[in-house]
C-alpha positions in Angstrom: 64.9 51.7 16.7 66.9 54.3 14.7 70.7 54.1 14.8 72.4 57.3 14.0 76.1 56.1 14.1 78.4 53.4 15.3 81.8 54.3 16.6 84.6 51.8 17.6 86.2 52.7 20.9 89.9 51.8 20.7 91.7 51.2 24.0 94.9 53.3 23.8 97.7 54.3 26.1 99.1 56.5 23.3 96.2 58.8 22.4 98.5 61.6 21.1 100.3 59.2 18.8 96.9 57.8 17.6 95.7 61.3 16.8 98.8 61.9 14.7 98.5 58.5 13.0 94.8 58.8 12.1 95.3 62.4 10.9 97.6 60.9 8.2 94.5 59.0 7.0 92.4 62.2 6.8 90.7 62.1 10.2 90.3 65.3 12.2 89.7 65.6 16.0 86.0 66.2 16.7 86.0 65.8 20.5 88.6 65.6 23.3 87.6 65.2 26.9 91.1 64.2 28.1 90.1 60.6 28.8 88.4 60.0 25.4 89.3 61.6 22.1 87.2 61.1 18.9 88.4 61.7 15.3 86.1 61.9 12.4 86.1 62.2 8.6 85.5 65.7 7.4 83.6 64.5 4.3 81.5 61.8 6.2 80.9 63.1 9.8 79.5 59.8 11.0 82.7 58.0 10.1 84.4 58.2 13.5 86.8 56.4 15.8 87.4 57.1 19.5 90.5 56.4 21.6 90.4 56.0 25.4 92.6 54.8 28.2 89.6 54.1 30.5 86.0 55.3 30.8 86.0 57.9 33.6 82.4 57.5 34.6 81.7 53.8 34.1 83.1 50.6 35.6 84.4 49.3 32.2 85.5 50.8 28.9 83.1 50.0 26.1 84.2 48.3 22.9 81.9 50.4 20.7 79.4 53.2 20.9 76.0 53.1 19.3 74.2 56.4 19.1 70.4 55.9 18.8 67.5 58.3 18.3 65.8 57.2 21.6 68.2 56.0 24.3 65.3 55.5 26.8 63.5 53.2 24.4 66.7 51.3 23.7 67.3 50.8 27.5 63.7 49.6 27.9 64.2 47.0 25.1 67.5 45.7 26.5 66.0 45.4 30.0 62.8 43.7 28.7 65.0 41.2 26.9 67.2 40.3 29.9 70.4 41.9 28.6 73.1 42.5 31.1 73.2 46.2 31.9 76.8 47.0 32.9 76.2 50.7 33.6 72.7 52.1 34.3 71.0 54.7 32.1 72.0 58.2 33.2 72.8 61.7 32.0 76.5 62.4 31.7 78.1 65.8 32.3 79.4 66.0 28.7 75.9 66.1 27.2 74.9 62.5 26.5 72.4 60.2 28.1 73.8 56.6 28.0 74.0 53.1 29.4 76.4 50.2 28.8 75.2 46.8 28.0 77.0 43.5 27.4 76.4 41.7 24.0 76.1 37.9 23.8 79.9 37.5 23.1 80.9 39.7 26.1 81.6 43.0 24.3 80.5 46.1 26.1 78.3 48.5 24.1 77.9 52.1 25.0 74.3 53.0 23.9 73.9 56.8 23.9 71.9 59.8 22.7 72.9 63.4 22.8 70.8 65.7 25.0 
């Protein structure tokens, strides 16, 4: 299993204020879909943080996102090991294939791959 990046997903009702605050630390916006906005380090592109009020296409907002090389293989591993799938594997309109799974402590992990 190859992990490409891990991004914390911060629940925020103040996305614009978060954008302003994190820009003071050197982050720049790399994605904004309205309901989720991601900021990244210009010098280290995989150093990112996302802010969201709610996940628009899943039943629960994830605590973190893990981008993997092969999301289908990750899904198969999680299912084979009895992990609780919170949101099934599917292609999303914004260009990712993903599923949500609950970790042993109850955190929801968004496992994704870009298409």
